[in-house]
N, C-alpha and C positions, 0 to 999 in steps of 0.2 A: 701545733694545735692537737688537742686530745681527740680521741675517737668520738667521745660523747658530744664534744662541741661541734664536730663535723656533722653528726647526725642531727643535732639541733638546728643547724643552719639549713640543712636539706629539707627538714620538715617545714620550716618557716617559708622557704621558697615555694615548695609544693602547695602549701595552704594559700599563699599569696596568689599564685597562678590560678588556683581553683576559684578563689573568691572573685578575683578580677574577671575571669572568664564568665562566672555566673552573672555578675552585674552587667557585663556587656550583653550577654544573652537576654537578660531581663529588659535591657534598654531596647534591643532590637525587636523583641517580642512585643513590648508595650507600644512601640511606634508602628506596629503592623496593623493588620485588619482585626476587627473585633472578633474574638474567638467564638462569640455567640451568634455571629452573622451567618445566616443560613442561605445567603444569596449564592447563586451559581450562574455561570455563563449561560446566555440564552441558547436554546437548542431549537432545531426544526420542530415546529408544533406537531404533537402527536394527537390524533383524533380527528373528528369531522366537524367542521363549522356548523352552526345551527342552520336548518333548512327552513326557518320561519319565513313564510310568504308575507311580503309587505303590501298591504292593500293600498294605503295612502300615507303621505308624509305625516298627516295629522294623527295617525294611529301609532306613531313611533314614540317610544318612551325616551325621556331625557337621558343624557349620558351621566355617569357618576363622577365625572372629573371636576376637581376643585380648583385647578390652576392650569396655566398654559403648558407647563412641563408634562403633566399627566396626560393631557389631551394629545399633545404632539407625539409623545412616546407611543401611544396607541396607534396614531396615524402612521408613524414610521414603521411600526411592527407589522401592520397590515400590508403596507407597501413593500416591506422586505420579504415577507413570506407568501403573500397572496397578491402579487402585482397585477394579475389579470382581473381579479375581483375589484381591486382598488381603482383600476382604470375604468371598469364598467360603471362604478357608482361615482366616478369623478372625485375620488378622495385624495386631496392634496396631502403632501408630506407634513406640512404645518398649516395651522389655521385655527378657526374658532373651536372652542371646547364643546360647543353644543349648537349644531345646526342640522339641517336635514341630511347633509352628506355624511357627517360623522355618526348621526343617529342610525342611518342605514347600515353603516359598518358595524356599529355596536350591536344592532339587532342580530346580525349574522355571526359576528366573531366574539361578542362579549363574554359568553360563558367559557369558550375555549381560552380566551385571553386571561381571564381571572384565574383559571385553573392552572395555567402554565407559566405565567409571568410573575415571579416572586417580587413582592414589595412594590407593585405597580401603583398602589395608592399612597405610597410614602414619598413620592417625588414632590419636592417643594419649589424648585426653581426652574426657570426656562432652560431648555436644552441648548448647549452651545451650538452655534451654526456649524462649527467644525466637526462636531459629532454627527449632527443631522445629515451632513453631506456624505458620511461614510456608511450610513445604515444599510444602503442597498448593496454594499460590497461584501457579500457574505463570504467570499473566498479569502478575504483579507482581514476582516475584523469580527470579533465577538463583542457582545454588550452584556451588561449586568446592572441591576439596580441594587444598591447597597441598602442595608437596614436603616441607615440614617437618611436615605433619600437621594444620595449622590448617585450619579450614573457613571459607570466604568466602561471605558473603551479598551479592548485588549487586542493588540495586533496578533494575528496568527503567523508568527514567524519563529524559527528556531534561533535561540540565543546561544551564547558561548557555552553555558552549562545546561545540560539536559534538565528539563523541568522548570527552568526559570521562565517567568513571564513578566512583561512590562505592562503595568496597569496605569492608564491615564484616567484621571477623575475629572468630573465636570466642574469642580471648583478650582481648576487650574493647577492641580498638583499631580505628581506621579509617584509610583513606587515600583521598585524591582523586587519581585517576590519569588520565593522558592516554591516548589510544587505543593508543599504543605501550608502555604500562605505566610510563612515566616518572612518578615521584611529584611531586605539586605541593603537597600539604598533608597533615597527619596530626593525629590526636588520639585521644581515648578516648570510648567510648559506655557507657551503663549504663541502668538502669531499663527493661529490656526493649526497648531501642531507641527510647526516648522522650526521652532526654537525651544530650547530647554536649558536648565542649569541644575546643579546639584546643591542640596542643602545638607546632605549627609551621605557617605562619610567623607567626601571631599568638598571643595568649593569650586569645582570646575564650572565655568560659565560659558554662555553663548554657544552651546552646541547647536548645530544646524543640520537640517535635512529637508527634503522636499515634502514630506508628509509624516503622519504618525507611524506608519509602517516602517519607514527607514529611520526615523528618529529613535525608535526602539533599539535598533542595532547600534546607532551612534552612541547612545547612552550606555549600552552594555559594553561596547568596546572601550569607552572612556573610563570605565571603572578600573580596568587593568589590575595592577597589583594592589590597588586600594580596596578591592572587594573584601568582604568578610572572610572568605576562604584564605586570603593571602596575608592577612595582617598578623603581626607579632603581638605578644602579650604587652610589651611596652607601648606599642601603637594603640592597642585596645584601650589602655588607660587614657592616652592622649585624645582619643575620639570624644570623650566626654567634654573636652574643652575645645573641640573642633581645631586641633592643632595640625591635623594632617592636611597637606595641600595636594 
């Protein structure tokens, strides 16, 4: 084989690897979170709640909530960060979107809530009971409202690769994301956060744990050598057809 022919083959291989890697990256990126999504994990509220004095129930303004999900998220938020106040006004974690109890809470916390909870008015669906049950566990879970109205539950645990986070969504799906939001794997969850499977890049099924917190580790461990970091170029092409088991 001539020297020119060898050089030609090398160029073809290098270009092929580059193109293949590019399209894999595009696939991973396009299946990840919306790059224009400005949502962030909930943080401890900064600021002071309104000191508005409530003269009577009849003087309270109606709440702005349009559906059960919006009302319950506010109720859960107050109970998560201001449990003493919630107990004082008898604000349950779920309930009517407009009654005297939630109106009292809105009169006191409404301005602070609107200023610090991104996308609060974009929630469209009822919050899964499995999410609602975790809201007061501040040491274990973060929450976030996405720009499309989905609610995200993020276990606060260290995964195998620093910066990775497992995000469970209220529509029954999950994603393993890198620190910059790039998607690495995805699948579905059910049974109150006790079971999950993969839909990409493997088809592992029926992963089990006692709750979302431990399910995150089970999912991360199950990725093993099938994670994006460990795949070969040949495998990256096969990913498009879900050939990897």
